N, C-alpha and C positions, 0 to 999 in steps of 0.2 A: 772459462779460465779454471785452472786447477783449484785455486782457493775457493771459488764458488762451488765447485763440485764437492770439495771436502766439507764445506759447511752443510751442503745438502745431505751428504751421506753420513755425516757425523754431527748432527745438530746439538746433541747433549754435550759432547766434548767442546764444540765451538762455543756454546753458551757458557760453559764453565770457564773456559779460557778468557772470555770477555769479562766475566764477573771478577775473576782474579785480577785482570788488568785494571778494571775500574777501581777495585779496592786498593790495589798497589799505588795507582796514581793518586788516589785520594789521600793515602797515607803520606806520600811525598809532599803533596800540596800543603797538608796540615802541618808537617814538620817545617815547611818554609814560611808558615804564617799566612798562607793564602786560604781564605774562608769562602769566597764567592757569595757572601751575604749571610744573614742570620735566618734561622728557622727555629722558632720557639726559643729555648735556652741554648740551643746548639748552633751549628752552622750548616750551610748547604753541603760543604765537603764532608763533614762528619756524617750527615744524614745519608749521603750517597754511598759512603763506605759501609755504613751499617746495613743499608738495604742490599747492597751487593753481597755482603757476608751472609745476611739472612737468607737470601735466595739460594746462595751456594749450599747453605745448610739444608734447605728444603730439598735440593737436588740430591744431597747425600742420603736423604731418607726416602727417596723415591721408591714407592712400593713396586714399581715395574722392575727396578734394578734388583730389589730383593728377590722377586720371583725368578728373575734371570739367574741369580746366584744359585737359587735352589735347584734350578734345572741344569746347572753345570757351568753357567757363565760367571764364575767367581771374579774374573778380572774386571768386569764392569763395576761391581760394587767396590772392589779394591781401589779402582781409579776414583770413584766418587769419594771414598774415604780420604784418599790422598788430597783431592781438591779441597775438602773441608779442612784438612790439617794445614794446608798452605794458607787458607783464609785465617785460621786461628793464629798463625804465626805472624801475620801482617800486623804491624803496630796499630792499635786502635786509637784513633785521634780523640774519640769522645771520652777516653780515660784521663784526659788532661784537663785541668782547670774546672770544668763544670761539674765533675763528679768527685770533687775533693773529699766530700763527706764519706762517700762509699769507699774510696781508697783508704781514708783514715780508719774506717771500720775494718777493712781488710788487714791493715797493719796491726790494729789491736787484736784481731783474731789470731795473729801469729804469736802473740806474746805468751800464751800458755805453753805452746810448743817450745818457745825459746827458754822459758823458765825450766821446763823439763830437761832440755838438752844441757843447760848449765848445771842442773842438779846431777846429771850423769857425769859431767866433767868432775864435779866435786868428789864423786865416789870412785873415779877411775884410778886415782893414785894407788889405791889399795891393791889393784890388779897388776901393778908394775913391779919390776925387779927393784929391790931396795936402793940400788944405785941410781935408778932412773926416776923414781918418784920425786926427788927434789927438783930435778930439771923440769918435770911436768908441772909441779906445783908453782914454780917460779914463772913458767910460761903462761899459765892460765890464772894467775893471781887476781887480775883485774876483771875477770868475766862477771862475777856476781854483781859488783857495783855498777858496771857498765850496762849490763842487761836489765837490772832493776830500774836504772835511770831511763833507759830507752823505753821500757814498758810504761813508766809513769808519764813520760813526755808524749808517747803515742796517745795515751788516754787524754792528756791535757789538750792535745791538738784536736782530737775528735770532739771534745767538749767546746773548744774555742779555736776554730781554724783560722787563726790570725797570722799575720806575717811574723810576729815575734815567736809564737809557739812553733811555727814551721821552721824557723831558723834554728831553734833549739833542737828540734827533731833531726834536722839535717846534720847538725854538728855531732849529735850523739850516735847516730847510726854509722857515721864514718869512723867515729872513735872505736866502736865495737868491732867494725869490720877490720880496722887496722890492728886491733889487739889480736883478732883471730889470725890474720895473715902473719903477724910476728910470731905468734905461738906455733903456727905450723912450721915455720923455719927453725924455731928452737927445738921442737919435737923431732924434727928430721935428724937431729944430732944424736938421738937415742940409738945406741948400738944394738941392744937386745931386740931381735926381730919381733917377738911377741909383745914386748912392751911398746915398741914403736907402733905396732898395728893398733893396739888398744888406744894409745894416745892420739894417733891421727884420726881414728874413727870418732872419738869423742869430740875432738876439736872441730872436725869438719861438720858435724851435726849442727854445732852452733854457727859455724860459718855459712852453711847452706841457708839457714833461717835469716842470718844477718844480711846476706846478699839478696834474699827475697824481699826483705823489708827495704833494703837500699834501692832496689828497682822500683818499688812502690813509691818511695819518697821522691825518687827522680821524676816519676810520672806526674807529680803535682808541683814540681819545681821548674823555674824558668831555666833557659839555657845558661844564663849568667850564674844562677845559683848552683847549677850542676857543675859548672866549671870551677866555681869556688870550692865546692865540696871535693872535687877531684884534686884540687891543688893541695888539699890537706892529706891526701893519700900518699904517704911516702913509700909504703910497701905495696907495689903494684900486683894486680891479680896475675899477670903474666909470670911473675916470679914464683908464685906459689902453685900455679896450675899443675906442675908435674906431681905435686903431692895430693891432688884432689881425686876423689873417687866419684866419677860422674854417675855411676849406677846407684851409689848410696844417696847422692843428692837428688836424683830423679825419684827414688823411692820415697824420700821425705816429702817432696812436693806433691807427688801423686797421692800419698796418704792424706795430706792436708786438704787438697781440693777434691778428693774422691774421683780422680781421673785416671786413664790408662797410663802406665809407666812410660810407654813409648812417647806419648804426647808430652809428659812431664820432662822427659829427657830432652826433647826438642826445645821446650820452653827454657830449660836451664841453660842449654847451649846458647840460645838466642840472648838471654839475659846477660850471660857472661860476655858475649861478644859486644853487646851494647855498652856494658860497663868499661870494657877495655877501650872502646872507641871514645868514650866520654873522658878517659884519662885515669880510670881507677886501676 
């Protein structure tokens, strides 16, 4: 049969496809709450997905593929890289629940960048036309207080990952995200092109980090908690998306995690899609 011939002639492609399928199915099962039993502190489903992703990563680093690329078969290595990218984009079930501490640390690691972005917002008004500065100041007036409180609550949750500190963190990240979305809509009314460009760039930098933290908070929240968070989001992401610069957002994420911009761009797009589906 043709499919048997294809497997025989293209074993590496077939193996990669199988691993992607295993990781994808495991991700879906995890999202549906199906665990298939416990393994250590995790589950059979999470372990299966992790192993599939790890094996796919080893394939992407196959020295045979590298030598083929050096001899002119660049497409083989490109395919392996694409397979690994697909694996990275699959939701990782072990990022939920059992790794709350590592996620909390990740959130805290974002706070210096958040503080820096807000400081840039504070100094941006001086770059705007005199008529535009008051509009910008009014739009971003709450950024300092909201970001400081979010940073403090992130540290509090890391020190004490309780239900109450998580609830406070959930509320505050949505508060900041909504302030950013509202500010983007207000800054869009600035008429002067240069002023608007400066204003939008400064606000979006804060928004990129707020959305990154929001995604992390979602990963340690239950479906009911995420739904409650989304219910408090009056200004939806879809409304402000026309004003967002995806390249700028990807650059910020790539710099933070020390990863390729192309990968960061895909991660940003996936995170935005997940937030829209969640109701943000």
